[in-house]
A tleap script that builds the chain and sets N, CA, C and O, in Angstrom:
source leaprc.protein.ff14SB
mol = sequence {
  NMET TYR HIE LYS LEU PHE ILE ILE VAL SER
  ILE PHE SER PHE SER PHE LEU PHE GLN GLY
  CYS GLY GLY GLY GLY GLY SER SER GLY GLY
  GLY THR GLN GLU PRO VAL THR PHE THR ALA
  TYR THR ASP LEU SER TRP ILE SER PRO LYS
  THR ARG THR ASP GLY SER TYR LEU ILE SER
  THR SER ILE ALA GLY TYR LYS VAL TYR TYR
  GLY ASN ASP ASN ASP ASN LEU LYS LEU LEU
  VAL ASP ILE GLN GLY THR GLY ILE ASP GLU
  TYR ARG ILE GLY VAL PRO THR ALA GLY SER
  TYR PHE PHE ALA ILE ALA ALA TYR ASP THR
  GLN GLY ILE GLU GLY GLU LEU SER ASN ILE
  GLU LEU LYS ASP ALA ILE SER PHE ASP CASP
}
set mol.1.N position { 0.836 -1.162 0.000 }
set mol.1.CA position { 0.000 0.000 0.000 }
set mol.1.C position { 0.887 1.233 0.000 }
set mol.1.O position { 1.524 1.532 1.010 }
set mol.2.N position { 0.939 1.951 -1.109 }
set mol.2.CA position { 1.773 3.146 -1.159 }
set mol.2.C position { 0.908 4.329 -1.519 }
set mol.2.O position { -0.211 4.414 -1.014 }
set mol.3.N position { 1.334 5.217 -2.331 }
set mol.3.CA position { 0.584 6.424 -2.588 }
set mol.3.C position { 0.588 6.775 -4.062 }
set mol.3.O position { 1.398 6.282 -4.847 }
set mol.4.N position { -0.355 7.653 -4.411 }
set mol.4.CA position { -0.431 8.119 -5.787 }
set mol.4.C position { 0.627 9.167 -6.009 }
set mol.4.O position { 0.942 9.946 -5.110 }
set mol.5.N position { 1.175 9.187 -7.203 }
set mol.5.CA position { 2.198 10.152 -7.554 }
set mol.5.C position { 1.772 10.860 -8.827 }
set mol.5.O position { 1.544 10.222 -9.855 }
set mol.6.N position { 1.668 12.161 -8.757 }
set mol.6.CA position { 1.358 12.967 -9.921 }
set mol.6.C position { 2.628 13.673 -10.335 }
set mol.6.O position { 3.314 14.261 -9.499 }
set mol.7.N position { 2.946 13.624 -11.597 }
set mol.7.CA position { 4.192 14.191 -12.076 }
set mol.7.C position { 3.900 15.160 -13.212 }
set mol.7.O position { 3.116 14.857 -14.111 }
set mol.8.N position { 4.522 16.304 -13.167 }
set mol.8.CA position { 4.461 17.233 -14.286 }
set mol.8.C position { 5.861 17.285 -14.860 }
set mol.8.O position { 6.819 17.636 -14.171 }
set mol.9.N position { 5.968 16.933 -16.124 }
set mol.9.CA position { 7.254 16.953 -16.793 }
set mol.9.C position { 7.243 18.166 -17.719 }
set mol.9.O position { 6.348 18.306 -18.553 }
set mol.10.N position { 8.233 19.037 -17.574 }
set mol.10.CA position { 8.200 20.242 -18.401 }
set mol.10.C position { 9.580 20.608 -18.916 }
set mol.10.O position { 10.591 20.388 -18.250 }
set mol.11.N position { 9.600 21.163 -20.095 }
set mol.11.CA position { 10.794 21.773 -20.654 }
set mol.11.C position { 10.301 22.967 -21.456 }
set mol.11.O position { 9.396 22.839 -22.281 }
set mol.12.N position { 10.878 24.088 -21.219 }
set mol.12.CA position { 10.417 25.345 -21.787 }
set mol.12.C position { 8.930 25.501 -21.488 }
set mol.12.O position { 8.550 25.476 -20.318 }
set mol.13.N position { 8.074 25.660 -22.497 }
set mol.13.CA position { 6.656 25.885 -22.220 }
set mol.13.C position { 5.805 24.629 -22.381 }
set mol.13.O position { 4.579 24.719 -22.301 }
set mol.14.N position { 6.401 23.477 -22.603 }
set mol.14.CA position { 5.655 22.247 -22.784 }
set mol.14.C position { 5.450 21.561 -21.443 }
set mol.14.O position { 6.380 21.462 -20.643 }
set mol.15.N position { 4.239 21.088 -21.196 }
set mol.15.CA position { 3.952 20.364 -19.956 }
set mol.15.C position { 3.122 19.135 -20.275 }
set mol.15.O position { 2.213 19.181 -21.103 }
set mol.16.N position { 3.444 18.045 -19.613 }
set mol.16.CA position { 2.689 16.811 -19.731 }
set mol.16.C position { 2.345 16.376 -18.321 }
set mol.16.O position { 3.226 16.306 -17.464 }
set mol.17.N position { 1.080 16.081 -18.065 }
set mol.17.CA position { 0.683 15.620 -16.750 }
set mol.17.C position { 0.392 14.139 -16.842 }
set mol.17.O position { -0.393 13.709 -17.687 }
set mol.18.N position { 1.007 13.366 -15.995 }
set mol.18.CA position { 0.704 11.945 -15.990 }
set mol.18.C position { 0.680 11.459 -14.565 }
set mol.18.O position { 1.367 11.988 -13.691 }
set mol.19.N position { -0.133 10.433 -14.346 }
set mol.19.CA position { -0.355 9.940 -12.997 }
set mol.19.C position { 0.251 8.569 -12.843 }
set mol.19.O position { 0.133 7.726 -13.733 }
set mol.20.N position { 0.886 8.345 -11.740 }
set mol.20.CA position { 1.395 7.029 -11.395 }
set mol.20.C position { 0.673 6.566 -10.153 }
set mol.20.O position { 0.191 7.387 -9.373 }
set mol.21.N position { 0.592 5.291 -9.962 }
set mol.21.CA position { -0.050 4.811 -8.756 }
set mol.21.C position { 0.927 3.935 -8.008 }
set mol.21.O position { 1.821 3.322 -8.591 }
set mol.22.N position { 0.742 3.891 -6.741 }
set mol.22.CA position { 1.640 3.106 -5.914 }
set mol.22.C position { 1.221 1.661 -5.866 }
set mol.22.O position { 0.121 1.303 -6.288 }
set mol.23.N position { 2.076 0.858 -5.363 }
set mol.23.CA position { 1.774 -0.548 -5.182 }
set mol.23.C position { 2.472 -1.014 -3.943 }
set mol.23.O position { 2.619 -0.245 -2.992 }
set mol.24.N position { 2.892 -2.207 -3.922 }
set mol.24.CA position { 3.637 -2.730 -2.789 }
set mol.24.C position { 5.048 -2.209 -2.845 }
set mol.24.O position { 5.259 -1.028 -3.123 }
set mol.25.N position { 5.996 -3.036 -2.593 }
set mol.25.CA position { 7.380 -2.610 -2.682 }
set mol.25.C position { 7.951 -3.014 -4.006 }
set mol.25.O position { 7.275 -3.630 -4.830 }
set mol.26.N position { 9.176 -2.670 -4.205 }
set mol.26.CA position { 9.873 -3.112 -5.408 }
set mol.26.C position { 9.644 -2.199 -6.575 }
set mol.26.O position { 8.653 -1.471 -6.629 }
set mol.27.N position { 10.531 -2.236 -7.475 }
set mol.27.CA position { 10.514 -1.358 -8.621 }
set mol.27.C position { 10.091 -2.114 -9.856 }
set mol.27.O position { 10.364 -3.305 -10.006 }
set mol.28.N position { 9.407 -1.388 -10.754 }
set mol.28.CA position { 9.060 -1.964 -12.039 }
set mol.28.C position { 10.163 -1.707 -13.049 }
set mol.28.O position { 10.183 -2.316 -14.118 }
set mol.29.N position { 11.075 -0.816 -12.721 }
set mol.29.CA position { 12.109 -0.411 -13.652 }
set mol.29.C position { 13.371 -1.223 -13.486 }
set mol.29.O position { 13.349 -2.352 -12.996 }
set mol.30.N position { 14.482 -0.622 -13.909 }
set mol.30.CA position { 15.773 -1.298 -13.913 }
set mol.30.C position { 16.305 -1.591 -12.530 }
set mol.30.O position { 15.606 -1.417 -11.531 }
set mol.31.N position { 17.508 -2.022 -12.481 }
set mol.31.CA position { 18.120 -2.428 -11.226 }
set mol.31.C position { 18.996 -1.342 -10.658 }
set mol.31.O position { 18.522 -0.244 -10.367 }
set mol.32.N position { 20.266 -1.637 -10.497 }
set mol.32.CA position { 21.169 -0.690 -9.869 }
set mol.32.C position { 21.567 0.405 -10.844 }
set mol.32.O position { 21.494 0.235 -12.062 }
set mol.33.N position { 21.986 1.517 -10.291 }
set mol.33.CA position { 22.373 2.652 -11.093 }
set mol.33.C position { 23.739 2.414 -11.718 }
set mol.33.O position { 24.685 2.029 -11.031 }
set mol.34.N position { 23.840 2.645 -13.027 }
set mol.34.CA position { 25.105 2.489 -13.738 }
set mol.34.C position { 25.715 3.870 -13.968 }
set mol.34.O position { 24.978 4.846 -14.108 }
set mol.35.N position { 27.056 3.976 -14.011 }
set mol.35.CA position { 27.691 5.270 -14.271 }
set mol.35.C position { 27.314 5.783 -15.659 }
set mol.35.O position { 27.314 5.025 -16.630 }
set mol.36.N position { 26.996 7.066 -15.745 }
set mol.36.CA position { 26.594 7.674 -17.001 }
set mol.36.C position { 27.322 9.011 -17.139 }
set mol.36.O position { 27.428 9.757 -16.166 }
set mol.37.N position { 27.826 9.324 -18.343 }
set mol.37.CA position { 28.406 10.627 -18.632 }
set mol.37.C position { 27.306 11.481 -19.235 }
set mol.37.O position { 26.676 11.082 -20.214 }
set mol.38.N position { 27.069 12.656 -18.658 }
set mol.38.CA position { 25.979 13.511 -19.097 }
set mol.38.C position { 26.463 14.621 -20.012 }
set mol.38.O position { 27.398 15.344 -19.666 }
set mol.39.N position { 25.836 14.768 -21.186 }
set mol.39.CA position { 26.143 15.868 -22.087 }
set mol.39.C position { 24.894 16.681 -22.418 }
set mol.39.O position { 24.963 17.662 -23.159 }
set mol.40.N position { 23.743 16.266 -21.862 }
set mol.40.CA position { 22.475 16.945 -22.128 }
set mol.40.C position { 21.616 16.878 -20.868 }
set mol.40.O position { 21.953 16.185 -19.908 }
set mol.41.N position { 20.512 17.600 -20.888 }
set mol.41.CA position { 19.633 17.626 -19.718 }
set mol.41.C position { 18.183 17.852 -20.110 }
set mol.41.O position { 17.876 18.238 -21.238 }
set mol.42.N position { 17.319 17.606 -19.171 }
set mol.42.CA position { 15.911 17.972 -19.264 }
set mol.42.C position { 15.434 18.283 -17.854 }
set mol.42.O position { 15.995 17.784 -16.879 }
set mol.43.N position { 14.410 19.099 -17.747 }
set mol.43.CA position { 13.872 19.474 -16.445 }
set mol.43.C position { 12.608 18.677 -16.157 }
set mol.43.O position { 11.714 18.578 -16.997 }
set mol.44.N position { 12.549 18.115 -14.963 }
set mol.44.CA position { 11.367 17.391 -14.519 }
set mol.44.C position { 10.798 18.092 -13.299 }
set mol.44.O position { 11.550 18.614 -12.476 }
set mol.45.N position { 9.498 18.108 -13.174 }
set mol.45.CA position { 8.865 18.595 -11.952 }
set mol.45.C position { 7.607 17.771 -11.731 }
set mol.45.O position { 7.036 17.218 -12.671 }
set mol.46.N position { 7.179 17.696 -10.462 }
set mol.46.CA position { 6.042 16.856 -10.122 }
set mol.46.C position { 5.318 17.421 -8.922 }
set mol.46.O position { 5.828 18.296 -8.222 }
set mol.47.N position { 4.133 16.913 -8.695 }
set mol.47.CA position { 3.331 17.266 -7.534 }
set mol.47.C position { 3.450 16.115 -6.546 }
set mol.47.O position { 3.108 14.976 -6.866 }
set mol.48.N position { 3.931 16.409 -5.355 }
set mol.48.CA position { 4.095 15.361 -4.341 }
set mol.48.C position { 2.742 14.756 -3.993 }
set mol.48.O position { 1.741 15.467 -3.912 }
set mol.49.N position { 2.713 13.455 -3.790 }
set mol.49.CA position { 1.447 12.786 -3.483 }
set mol.49.C position { 0.916 13.209 -2.111 }
set mol.49.O position { 1.686 13.531 -1.206 }
set mol.50.N position { -0.407 13.203 -1.974 }
set mol.50.CA position { -1.062 13.559 -0.715 }
set mol.50.C position { -1.748 12.369 -0.065 }
set mol.50.O position { -2.066 12.401 1.124 }
set mol.51.N position { -1.981 11.301 -0.861 }
set mol.51.CA position { -2.665 10.120 -0.336 }
set mol.51.C position { -1.957 8.849 -0.773 }
set mol.51.O position { -1.227 8.831 -1.764 }
set mol.52.N position { -2.185 7.806 -0.023 }
set mol.52.CA position { -1.718 6.470 -0.391 }
set mol.52.C position { -2.726 5.865 -1.352 }
set mol.52.O position { -3.812 6.418 -1.528 }
set mol.53.N position { -2.395 4.746 -1.976 }
set mol.53.CA position { -3.299 4.137 -2.948 }
set mol.53.C position { -4.609 3.687 -2.315 }
set mol.53.O position { -5.611 3.558 -3.018 }
set mol.54.N position { -4.630 3.445 -1.002 }
set mol.54.CA position { -5.879 3.067 -0.340 }
set mol.54.C position { -6.726 4.283 0.018 }
set mol.54.O position { -7.798 4.138 0.606 }
set mol.55.N position { -6.249 5.502 -0.338 }
set mol.55.CA position { -6.990 6.725 -0.075 }
set mol.55.C position { -6.663 7.379 1.255 }
set mol.55.O position { -7.134 8.482 1.530 }
set mol.56.N position { -5.861 6.718 2.091 }
set mol.56.CA position { -5.519 7.298 3.384 }
set mol.56.C position { -4.521 8.443 3.200 }
set mol.56.O position { -3.751 8.469 2.240 }
set mol.57.N position { -4.554 9.381 4.139 }
set mol.57.CA position { -3.692 10.555 4.100 }
set mol.57.C position { -2.218 10.149 4.189 }
set mol.57.O position { -1.854 9.249 4.946 }
set mol.58.N position { -1.394 10.816 3.414 }
set mol.58.CA position { 0.042 10.567 3.414 }
set mol.58.C position { 0.745 11.781 4.001 }
set mol.58.O position { 0.658 12.878 3.450 }
set mol.59.N position { 1.427 11.593 5.092 }
set mol.59.CA position { 2.202 12.670 5.693 }
set mol.59.C position { 3.403 12.932 4.789 }
set mol.59.O position { 4.131 12.005 4.432 }
set mol.60.N position { 3.607 14.186 4.422 }
set mol.60.CA position { 4.661 14.510 3.449 }
set mol.60.C position { 6.045 14.066 3.915 }
set mol.60.O position { 6.903 13.754 3.089 }
set mol.61.N position { 6.272 14.036 5.223 }
set mol.61.CA position { 7.588 13.611 5.719 }
set mol.61.C position { 7.782 12.105 5.621 }
set mol.61.O position { 8.866 11.603 5.919 }
set mol.62.N position { 6.744 11.372 5.204 }
set mol.62.CA position { 6.880 9.929 4.981 }
set mol.62.C position { 7.604 9.629 3.675 }
set mol.62.O position { 8.127 8.531 3.488 }
set mol.63.N position { 7.633 10.604 2.774 }
set mol.63.CA position { 8.323 10.432 1.501 }
set mol.63.C position { 9.810 10.682 1.724 }
set mol.63.O position { 10.201 11.750 2.195 }
set mol.64.N position { 10.634 9.700 1.387 }
set mol.64.CA position { 12.081 9.832 1.570 }
set mol.64.C position { 12.773 10.298 0.297 }
set mol.64.O position { 13.888 10.816 0.355 }
set mol.65.N position { 12.123 10.120 -0.858 }
set mol.65.CA position { 12.738 10.539 -2.108 }
set mol.65.C position { 12.021 9.976 -3.313 }
set mol.65.O position { 10.945 9.387 -3.211 }
set mol.66.N position { 12.653 10.176 -4.461 }
set mol.66.CA position { 12.106 9.749 -5.742 }
set mol.66.C position { 13.216 9.107 -6.558 }
set mol.66.O position { 14.364 9.548 -6.511 }
set mol.67.N position { 12.876 8.076 -7.298 }
set mol.67.CA position { 13.823 7.452 -8.222 }
set mol.67.C position { 13.343 7.748 -9.640 }
set mol.67.O position { 12.185 7.515 -9.986 }
set mol.68.N position { 14.256 8.262 -10.443 }
set mol.68.CA position { 13.942 8.601 -11.831 }
set mol.68.C position { 14.528 7.526 -12.725 }
set mol.68.O position { 15.716 7.215 -12.647 }
set mol.69.N position { 13.683 6.965 -13.573 }
set mol.69.CA position { 14.081 5.935 -14.531 }
set mol.69.C position { 13.992 6.526 -15.933 }
set mol.69.O position { 13.150 7.385 -16.197 }
set mol.70.N position { 14.860 6.066 -16.832 }
set mol.70.CA position { 14.853 6.561 -18.198 }
set mol.70.C position { 15.327 5.484 -19.149 }
set mol.70.O position { 15.860 4.457 -18.728 }
set mol.71.N position { 15.129 5.727 -20.450 }
set mol.71.CA position { 15.641 4.821 -21.463 }
set mol.71.C position { 15.190 5.228 -22.852 }
set mol.71.O position { 14.328 6.093 -23.010 }
set mol.72.N position { 15.775 4.604 -23.845 }
set mol.72.CA position { 15.374 4.823 -25.241 }
set mol.72.C position { 14.165 3.986 -25.607 }
set mol.72.O position { 13.510 4.236 -26.619 }
set mol.73.N position { 13.873 3.003 -24.791 }
set mol.73.CA position { 12.768 2.066 -25.010 }
set mol.73.C position { 11.894 2.083 -23.763 }
set mol.73.O position { 12.387 1.845 -22.660 }
set mol.74.N position { 10.608 2.362 -23.921 }
set mol.74.CA position { 9.747 2.463 -22.740 }
set mol.74.C position { 9.541 1.134 -22.024 }
set mol.74.O position { 9.004 1.113 -20.916 }
set mol.75.N position { 9.949 0.043 -22.624 }
set mol.75.CA position { 9.852 -1.268 -21.972 }
set mol.75.C position { 11.148 -1.665 -21.266 }
set mol.75.O position { 11.225 -2.742 -20.675 }
set mol.76.N position { 12.157 -0.812 -21.322 }
set mol.76.CA position { 13.453 -1.142 -20.733 }
set mol.76.C position { 14.059 0.100 -20.065 }
set mol.76.O position { 15.074 0.630 -20.518 }
set mol.77.N position { 13.422 0.548 -18.989 }
set mol.77.CA position { 13.902 1.734 -18.284 }
set mol.77.C position { 14.933 1.338 -17.232 }
set mol.77.O position { 14.831 0.285 -16.603 }
set mol.78.N position { 15.923 2.205 -17.058 }
set mol.78.CA position { 16.978 1.974 -16.067 }
set mol.78.C position { 16.991 3.135 -15.088 }
set mol.78.O position { 16.619 4.258 -15.426 }
set mol.79.N position { 17.425 2.845 -13.873 }
set mol.79.CA position { 17.541 3.884 -12.866 }
set mol.79.C position { 18.583 4.908 -13.307 }
set mol.79.O position { 19.723 4.559 -13.615 }
set mol.80.N position { 18.180 6.165 -13.333 }
set mol.80.CA position { 19.094 7.241 -13.700 }
set mol.80.C position { 19.594 7.964 -12.456 }
set mol.80.O position { 20.788 8.238 -12.332 }
set mol.81.N position { 18.693 8.271 -11.541 }
set mol.81.CA position { 19.087 9.010 -10.342 }
set mol.81.C position { 18.118 8.711 -9.201 }
set mol.81.O position { 16.923 8.503 -9.412 }
set mol.82.N position { 18.666 8.697 -7.994 }
set mol.82.CA position { 17.889 8.554 -6.764 }
set mol.82.C position { 17.938 9.922 -6.084 }
set mol.82.O position { 18.984 10.335 -5.586 }
set mol.83.N position { 16.812 10.613 -6.067 }
set mol.83.CA position { 16.734 11.949 -5.487 }
set mol.83.C position { 16.255 11.788 -4.053 }
set mol.83.O position { 15.073 11.542 -3.810 }
set mol.84.N position { 17.168 11.926 -3.111 }
set mol.84.CA position { 16.828 11.715 -1.715 }
set mol.84.C position { 16.425 13.025 -1.062 }
set mol.84.O position { 17.054 14.060 -1.282 }
set mol.85.N position { 15.370 12.971 -0.255 }
set mol.85.CA position { 14.939 14.140 0.497 }
set mol.85.C position { 13.464 14.414 0.353 }
set mol.85.O position { 12.817 13.970 -0.596 }
set mol.86.N position { 12.942 15.155 1.314 }
set mol.86.CA position { 11.537 15.541 1.290 }
set mol.86.C position { 11.418 16.955 0.746 }
set mol.86.O position { 12.395 17.703 0.724 }
set mol.87.N position { 10.243 17.312 0.315 }
set mol.87.CA position { 9.991 18.659 -0.171 }
set mol.87.C position { 10.563 18.946 -1.547 }
set mol.87.O position { 10.586 20.102 -1.968 }
set mol.88.N position { 11.020 17.936 -2.253 }
set mol.88.CA position { 11.581 18.115 -3.597 }
set mol.88.C position { 10.460 17.910 -4.612 }
set mol.88.O position { 9.724 16.925 -4.542 }
set mol.89.N position { 10.334 18.844 -5.555 }
set mol.89.CA position { 9.304 18.681 -6.574 }
set mol.89.C position { 9.781 19.063 -7.973 }
set mol.89.O position { 8.980 19.158 -8.903 }
set mol.90.N position { 11.087 19.281 -8.118 }
set mol.90.CA position { 11.655 19.521 -9.441 }
set mol.90.C position { 13.128 19.143 -9.433 }
set mol.90.O position { 13.785 19.140 -8.392 }
set mol.91.N position { 13.629 18.825 -10.622 }
set mol.91.CA position { 15.009 18.351 -10.703 }
set mol.91.C position { 15.486 18.472 -12.140 }
set mol.91.O position { 14.761 18.110 -13.066 }
set mol.92.N position { 16.690 18.974 -12.333 }
set mol.92.CA position { 17.309 18.995 -13.659 }
set mol.92.C position { 18.070 17.691 -13.810 }
set mol.92.O position { 19.003 17.418 -13.055 }
set mol.93.N position { 17.670 16.885 -14.785 }
set mol.93.CA position { 18.203 15.543 -14.990 }
set mol.93.C position { 19.230 15.559 -16.107 }
set mol.93.O position { 18.939 16.012 -17.214 }
set mol.94.N position { 20.420 15.073 -15.828 }
set mol.94.CA position { 21.436 14.907 -16.857 }
set mol.94.C position { 21.221 13.578 -17.569 }
set mol.94.O position { 20.882 12.575 -16.942 }
set mol.95.N position { 21.422 13.580 -18.884 }
set mol.95.CA position { 21.315 12.365 -19.701 }
set mol.95.C position { 22.548 12.262 -20.603 }
set mol.95.O position { 23.257 13.248 -20.804 }
set mol.96.N position { 22.798 11.070 -21.144 }
set mol.96.CA position { 24.028 10.860 -21.934 }
set mol.96.C position { 24.176 11.801 -23.138 }
set mol.96.O position { 25.233 12.407 -23.314 }
set mol.97.N position { 23.142 11.929 -23.959 }
set mol.97.CA position { 23.223 12.773 -25.156 }
set mol.97.C position { 21.877 13.440 -25.393 }
set mol.97.O position { 20.852 12.996 -24.873 }
set mol.98.N position { 21.888 14.509 -26.182 }
set mol.98.CA position { 20.642 15.175 -26.539 }
set mol.98.C position { 19.779 14.217 -27.344 }
set mol.98.O position { 20.291 13.369 -28.076 }
set mol.99.N position { 18.484 14.355 -27.205 }
set mol.99.CA position { 17.547 13.502 -27.926 }
set mol.99.C position { 16.316 13.237 -27.084 }
set mol.99.O position { 16.080 13.901 -26.074 }
set mol.100.N position { 15.545 12.270 -27.506 }
set mol.100.CA position { 14.307 11.925 -26.811 }
set mol.100.C position { 14.507 10.692 -25.940 }
set mol.100.O position { 15.113 9.710 -26.368 }
set mol.101.N position { 14.000 10.751 -24.727 }
set mol.101.CA position { 14.090 9.649 -23.773 }
set mol.101.C position { 12.734 9.441 -23.108 }
set mol.101.O position { 11.935 10.367 -22.972 }
set mol.102.N position { 12.507 8.219 -22.706 }
set mol.102.CA position { 11.334 7.904 -21.907 }
set mol.102.C position { 11.704 8.070 -20.437 }
set mol.102.O position { 12.783 7.651 -20.017 }
set mol.103.N position { 10.820 8.678 -19.655 }
set mol.103.CA position { 11.042 8.889 -18.230 }
set mol.103.C position { 9.852 8.401 -17.422 }
set mol.103.O position { 8.709 8.458 -17.875 }
set mol.104.N position { 10.136 7.923 -16.226 }
set mol.104.CA position { 9.114 7.588 -15.242 }
set mol.104.C position { 9.728 7.806 -13.865 }
set mol.104.O position { 10.946 7.727 -13.699 }
set mol.105.N position { 8.892 8.075 -12.895 }
set mol.105.CA position { 9.363 8.337 -11.541 }
set mol.105.C position { 8.603 7.456 -10.557 }
set mol.105.O position { 7.409 7.204 -10.720 }
set mol.106.N position { 9.315 6.995 -9.538 }
set mol.106.CA position { 8.693 6.246 -8.444 }
set mol.106.C position { 9.088 6.909 -7.129 }
set mol.106.O position { 10.266 7.176 -6.892 }
set mol.107.N position { 8.112 7.171 -6.287 }
set mol.107.CA position { 8.395 7.708 -4.955 }
set mol.107.C position { 8.682 6.539 -4.022 }
set mol.107.O position { 8.208 5.425 -4.243 }
set mol.108.N position { 9.471 6.806 -2.966 }
set mol.108.CA position { 9.680 5.780 -1.950 }
set mol.108.C position { 9.593 6.422 -0.573 }
set mol.108.O position { 9.845 7.615 -0.404 }
set mol.109.N position { 9.230 5.599 0.404 }
set mol.109.CA position { 9.016 6.137 1.743 }
set mol.109.C position { 10.224 5.929 2.647 }
set mol.109.O position { 11.243 5.380 2.227 }
set mol.110.N position { 10.098 6.370 3.881 }
set mol.110.CA position { 11.200 6.312 4.827 }
set mol.110.C position { 11.595 4.895 5.202 }
set mol.110.O position { 12.664 4.678 5.772 }
set mol.111.N position { 10.736 3.922 4.885 }
set mol.111.CA position { 11.065 2.516 5.123 }
set mol.111.C position { 11.719 1.888 3.900 }
set mol.111.O position { 12.051 0.703 3.912 }
set mol.112.N position { 11.906 2.677 2.844 }
set mol.112.CA position { 12.528 2.173 1.624 }
set mol.112.C position { 11.563 1.490 0.677 }
set mol.112.O position { 11.988 0.912 -0.324 }
set mol.113.N position { 10.280 1.542 0.967 }
set mol.113.CA position { 9.289 0.912 0.090 }
set mol.113.C position { 9.035 1.834 -1.095 }
set mol.113.O position { 8.605 2.977 -0.938 }
set mol.114.N position { 9.311 1.310 -2.279 }
set mol.114.CA position { 9.165 2.077 -3.511 }
set mol.114.C position { 7.827 1.783 -4.154 }
set mol.114.O position { 7.455 0.622 -4.320 }
set mol.115.N position { 7.105 2.825 -4.516 }
set mol.115.CA position { 5.842 2.670 -5.227 }
set mol.115.C position { 6.082 2.253 -6.665 }
set mol.115.O position { 7.219 2.199 -7.134 }
set mol.116.N position { 5.005 1.962 -7.347 }
set mol.116.CA position { 5.095 1.608 -8.763 }
set mol.116.C position { 5.534 2.820 -9.567 }
set mol.116.O position { 5.404 3.958 -9.117 }
set mol.117.N position { 6.050 2.568 -10.751 }
set mol.117.CA position { 6.433 3.654 -11.640 }
set mol.117.C position { 5.207 4.446 -12.065 }
set mol.117.O position { 4.117 3.898 -12.223 }
set mol.118.N position { 5.406 5.738 -12.246 }
set mol.118.CA position { 4.383 6.582 -12.834 }
set mol.118.C position { 4.170 6.139 -14.275 }
set mol.118.O position { 4.849 5.232 -14.757 }
set mol.119.N position { 3.239 6.772 -14.954 }
set mol.119.CA position { 3.125 6.549 -16.387 }
set mol.119.C position { 4.431 6.979 -17.036 }
set mol.119.O position { 5.128 7.860 -16.531 }
set mol.120.N position { 4.748 6.365 -18.135 }
set mol.120.CA position { 5.993 6.641 -18.841 }
set mol.120.C position { 5.723 7.728 -19.881 }
set mol.120.O position { 4.753 7.654 -20.635 }
set mol.121.N position { 6.587 8.728 -19.910 }
set mol.121.CA position { 6.443 9.840 -20.844 }
set mol.121.C position { 7.711 10.017 -21.667 }
set mol.121.O position { 8.820 9.835 -21.164 }
set mol.122.N position { 7.539 10.374 -22.931 }
set mol.122.CA position { 8.656 10.687 -23.814 }
set mol.122.C position { 8.982 12.164 -23.648 }
set mol.122.O position { 8.089 13.010 -23.670 }
set mol.123.N position { 10.259 12.469 -23.485 }
set mol.123.CA position { 10.684 13.837 -23.188 }
set mol.123.C position { 11.968 14.149 -23.944 }
set mol.123.O position { 12.845 13.292 -24.050 }
set mol.124.N position { 12.088 15.354 -24.466 }
set mol.124.CA position { 13.299 15.773 -25.171 }
set mol.124.C position { 14.324 16.321 -24.204 }
set mol.124.O position { 13.987 17.040 -23.264 }
set mol.125.N position { 15.579 15.977 -24.440 }
set mol.125.CA position { 16.705 16.515 -23.677 }
set mol.125.C position { 17.552 17.347 -24.624 }
set mol.125.O position { 17.742 16.993 -25.788 }
set mol.126.N position { 18.061 18.470 -24.101 }
set mol.126.CA position { 18.872 19.357 -24.928 }
set mol.126.C position { 20.312 19.350 -24.441 }
set mol.126.O position { 20.585 19.076 -23.273 }
set mol.127.N position { 21.215 19.650 -25.337 }
set mol.127.CA position { 22.648 19.667 -25.025 }
set mol.127.C position { 22.967 20.793 -24.052 }
set mol.127.O position { 22.344 21.854 -24.098 }
set mol.128.N position { 23.939 20.565 -23.169 }
set mol.128.CA position { 24.394 21.616 -22.264 }
set mol.128.C position { 24.914 22.828 -23.042 }
set mol.128.O position { 24.913 23.943 -22.521 }
set mol.129.N position { 25.355 22.617 -24.280 }
set mol.129.CA position { 25.922 23.689 -25.091 }
set mol.129.C position { 24.857 24.592 -25.699 }
set mol.129.O position { 25.172 25.702 -26.128 }
set mol.130.N position { 23.601 24.143 -25.747 }
set mol.130.CA position { 22.522 24.949 -26.371 }
set mol.130.C position { 22.059 26.060 -25.472 }
set mol.130.O position { 21.166 26.823 -25.843 }
savepdb mol mol.pdb
quit
């Protein structure tokens, strides 16, 4: 039993709203984080969840962080970054190269229980040089 996660993904004036729902523990995405060299970025922002999937109130301090998954294939997402901390609702994500990537986010609580991935969205990343 985890919580709903609403995510707003934006770059410049484009915004996509997608909803993820929580589940038990465990991740639907990749495994351990692999080293990546970043030459491009995209900005992500989201609305922190207020309720668990059973509808019960979620205390904001119960959220320990968010894990961001990405990939070129929406069926094969890998962990890109573990954003630890409460009160975080936006993050500039570095990616290997400019182009389009699929992104999804999962929130996790102070006990380390990770909710299910949000809906997967395709997002453009731009070069640091642009």
